[in-house]
C-alpha positions as CSV (number, residue, x, y, z in Angstrom):
1,M,47.4,76.5,80.8
2,A,49.4,75.6,83.9
3,A,46.6,73.3,85.1
4,L,46.6,71.6,81.7
5,V,50.4,71.1,81.9
6,I,50.1,69.7,85.4
7,G,47.3,67.5,84.4
8,L,49.2,66.2,81.4
9,W,52.2,65.6,83.6
10,S,50.1,63.6,86.1
11,L,48.4,61.6,83.3
12,I,51.8,60.6,81.7
13,H,53.2,59.6,85.1
14,M,50.1,57.4,85.7
15,L,50.7,55.7,82.3
16,G,54.3,54.9,83.3
17,G,56.1,57.8,81.6
18,G,58.0,60.6,83.1
19,G,61.4,61.4,84.4
20,M,63.2,64.7,83.7
21,S,66.2,63.0,82.1
22,I,66.5,65.2,79.0
23,E,69.7,67.2,78.7
24,S,69.1,70.5,76.9
25,E,71.1,73.7,76.8
26,E,67.9,75.6,76.0
27,L,66.1,74.3,79.1
28,D,69.2,74.8,81.3
29,F,69.4,78.4,80.0
30,V,65.7,79.1,80.8
31,S,66.0,77.4,84.2
32,A,69.0,79.6,85.1
33,I,67.1,82.7,84.1
34,M,64.0,81.7,86.1
35,E,66.1,80.7,89.2
36,G,65.5,84.2,90.7
37,Y,61.7,84.1,90.0
38,R,60.2,82.9,93.3
39,L,56.6,82.1,92.1
40,P,55.5,79.0,90.4
41,W,56.3,78.6,86.7
42,F,56.3,75.7,84.3
43,F,57.7,74.5,81.0
44,S,54.8,74.2,78.6
45,G,54.3,73.4,75.0
46,G,56.4,70.7,73.3
47,W,59.1,70.7,76.0
48,A,56.5,69.9,78.7
49,I,55.5,66.8,76.8
50,D,59.1,65.7,76.2
51,L,59.9,66.3,79.9
52,A,56.9,64.3,81.0
53,L,57.8,61.5,78.6
54,G,61.5,61.7,79.6
55,R,62.7,61.7,76.0
56,L,63.1,64.1,73.1
57,T,60.2,63.6,70.6
58,R,61.2,66.3,68.1
59,R,63.4,69.4,67.5
60,H,62.2,72.5,69.3
61,D,62.5,76.0,67.9
62,D,61.5,77.7,71.2
63,V,61.0,77.2,74.8
64,D,57.5,78.0,76.2
65,I,57.0,78.7,79.8
66,C,53.8,79.3,81.7
67,V,52.8,81.2,84.9
68,F,49.6,81.4,86.8
69,R,47.4,84.4,85.6
70,E,47.4,85.9,89.1
71,N,51.2,86.1,89.0
72,V,51.5,87.8,85.6
73,K,52.3,91.2,87.1
74,E,55.2,89.8,89.1
75,F,56.3,87.9,86.1
76,I,56.5,91.0,83.9
77,E,58.2,92.9,86.7
78,F,60.8,90.1,86.9
79,F,61.7,90.9,83.3
80,T,61.5,94.7,83.6
81,E,65.1,95.2,82.5
82,W,64.7,93.0,79.4
83,N,63.8,94.4,76.0
84,I,61.2,91.9,75.0
85,Q,59.6,92.3,71.6
86,V,56.7,90.3,70.1
87,E,55.4,90.1,66.6
88,N,52.5,92.3,65.8
89,R,50.2,90.1,63.7
90,A,47.9,92.9,62.6
91,E,47.4,92.8,58.8
92,D,48.7,96.3,58.2
93,T,52.0,95.8,60.2
94,N,53.8,93.1,58.1
95,G,54.8,91.3,61.3
96,S,56.7,94.2,62.8
97,L,57.9,93.9,66.4
98,M,56.5,95.8,69.3
99,P,57.4,96.0,73.0
100,F,55.8,93.2,75.0
101,K,54.4,95.7,77.6
102,H,52.1,97.2,74.9
103,C,50.7,93.9,73.7
104,F,47.7,93.6,76.0
105,P,46.2,95.3,79.0
106,I,46.5,93.4,82.3
107,Q,44.0,94.0,85.0
108,G,45.6,95.9,87.8
109,M,48.5,97.0,85.8
110,T,47.4,100.4,84.6
111,D,50.5,102.0,86.2
112,Y,52.9,99.7,84.3
113,Q,55.2,101.6,82.0
């Protein structure tokens, strides 16, 4: 995903777009949180497109970020103190929430609690 975002960013710059001139409290909030995360991360999704274009194209309901797969363990450890919940989309759960750490196994993280 990060490679896709970087590729999209490069393509838009080549076409004459770009320039991170968007002012957004949401992006400022996420950037402030991620300031302490010392590995590469990127805005992705709709915000990545808007940042690459240098203008807001639509209203956003969320902020997506992306990290490289090899850094997922450090990313999760960065948010250890957070109570992150995700929607369980299994048919028999009616969209209940479950802790993020139980969503999927990550190779090399069998000791993660």
